[in-house]
N, C-alpha and C positions, 0 to 999 in steps of 0.2 A: 574279504567281504564278510565271512562268517564271524570272524573275531570282532570286527567293528560293530556288528549288530549286537552281539552278546555284551560288548562293553557299553553300548548305548542303553541296553536293557538294564544293566546293573546300575548305571548312572541315574536312570529314571526311577528305579526302586529306591536308591539313596535319596533322591530329591523328595519323593513322597514321604519317606520315613523322616526326613528333616522337617517337613511341614507338620508332621504329627507331634513332634517334640514340643513346640511352642503351645500347641493346643492343649496338650496334657498339662503343661504348667499353668495355663489359664484356669483349667478346671480344678486345679489343686489349691487355688487361692481360697482364703476364708471369706465368708459373706457375713456381714453384720446387719442386723435389723435395728434401725434407729427411728425414734419418734421425736418430733419437735414440740414446741410449747402449744401449738394449735392442735396437736394430735395427728398430724399427717405422718404416715409411715413411709420411710424410704429404705431401700436396700443398697448397701455400698460395700466396696472392697476394703475400706479402712475402718478402724475402730472409731467409735464416737462415744460421747459422754452419755451414760445411761442406756447404751445400746447392748444388745445381746448377740453373741456369736451363734450362728446357726450351724448345726451339724448336718451337712448335706453330703451324702455319699452317692455319687452318680452311678455306681455300679450296683447298688443295693435296690431292690424293688420292694414295694409295699404289697404284701400278699393280698390284702383286702382290696386294694386298688386294681390289682391284676384280675381278681375274681369279678369285680364290678365291670371291668372292661370286657371280659369274656362274656358276661351275661348280656351286656348292651350289644355286643357284636352278634350274639346268637339271636337276640330279639330283632335286631335290624335285618338280619338275614332271613328270618321267618316272615317278617312284614314284607320284605322285598320279594320273596318267593310267592307269597299270596297275591301281591299286586301283579306280578308278571302272569300268574296263572289266570287271574281275573281278566286281565287284558287279552290273553289268548282266547279265553272262553267268549268274550265279547266279540272279538274279531271273527271267530268261527261262526257265531250266531249271525253276525252281520252278513257274512259271505253266504250262509245258507238262506237267509231272507232274500238276498239279491238273486240267488239262483232260482228260488221258488217264484219270485215275481217274474223273472225272465221266462220260466216255463209256462206260467199262467198267460203271459202276453202271447207266447207262441201258440198255445192252445186256442186262445181267443181268435188269433189271426187265422188259424186253420179252420175253426168253426165258421167264421164269417166268410171264408172263401168257399166252404162247402154249401152254405145257405144261399149265396148269391147265384142267380141264374147265369148261365154261360154267356148269354147275349141279351142285354136289357133292351137295347135299341140298335138293331142291326142295320137300320136304314132302309128297309124294304116296304115301308108303308104301314106296318102294323103299329108303330109308335107315332103315327101322324107325321112321319117324315118321308117324303118321296125321294127316291134316289136321283130323279132327274129334276127335282124342283130347286128353287133358289136356296142358297145356303143362308143360314141365319145372318142377320145384319151384324156386321163388325165395323167399328170405326176404322177409317183408313188413316194412315199417317199423313201428316201435312205434306203438301207438295213443296219441295225445295226448289228455288229458282236454279236454272241450269248454271253451271260454273262456266266462266269465260274460258275460251280455249287458251291453252298455255302456249306462249310464243317461243319459238326456237331462237337460238342466238343469231341465226342468219336473218331472221325477220326483224329483230329489234335493233341491230347495229347497222350503220350505213356501210356500204362497201369500202374496203380499204384501198386507196389509190395505189397503183403499182408504181414503183420508182422507175423512171425512164432515164436512160443514160444521157448525161449532159456533157458540157465541155469539161475537160480535165481541170482540176483545181491546180493553178500555178500561182505561186506567190509573186505578186507584182513588186517591182523595185520601189523603194521609197521615193516620194516626190522630190524633185530638185528645186531648190529655192533660187530664185534669181538674186544675184548679189549686185548691188549698185557698183557701177564702175568708179574708179577713182576720179576725182575732180580734175586732175592735171592732164588728162589725156584727151 
């Protein structure tokens, strides 16, 4: 089991290395810059009339381009950090405003509860309501007609007649046909 696995791993490495060889050959081809009569520029792998071979080395880096890339990356990181800090500050301010509004509402509710008397109209006559008097008029719901009573199955179905024993069922013999007598007798 151990040997088969190491053999598979070695085959996998050989397969990956085999894929890399054609890719290296493709990058080693020359590239030619060609222009047609209309001035359109094309790049191709074969030489053309009036074309120039471009010297492209994939492993070599342009130091100026690398410096520009690093500067752009640093500027982007700085802008992104500032944007994130601004968003965090706005979220904190929004949360603080919401908490302050909730505290203000709670204080108003507590103040209004303290200012209100304990019993505005206790119903003992001081507020022009007598405890034994009629209650204020309220509309009554409309009266629905009574529902008809629900019939039980015994009330709706006629009684089932009981089977009474009768004569036994016997198959009768088939009828006999009278046959005419022969003429000679």
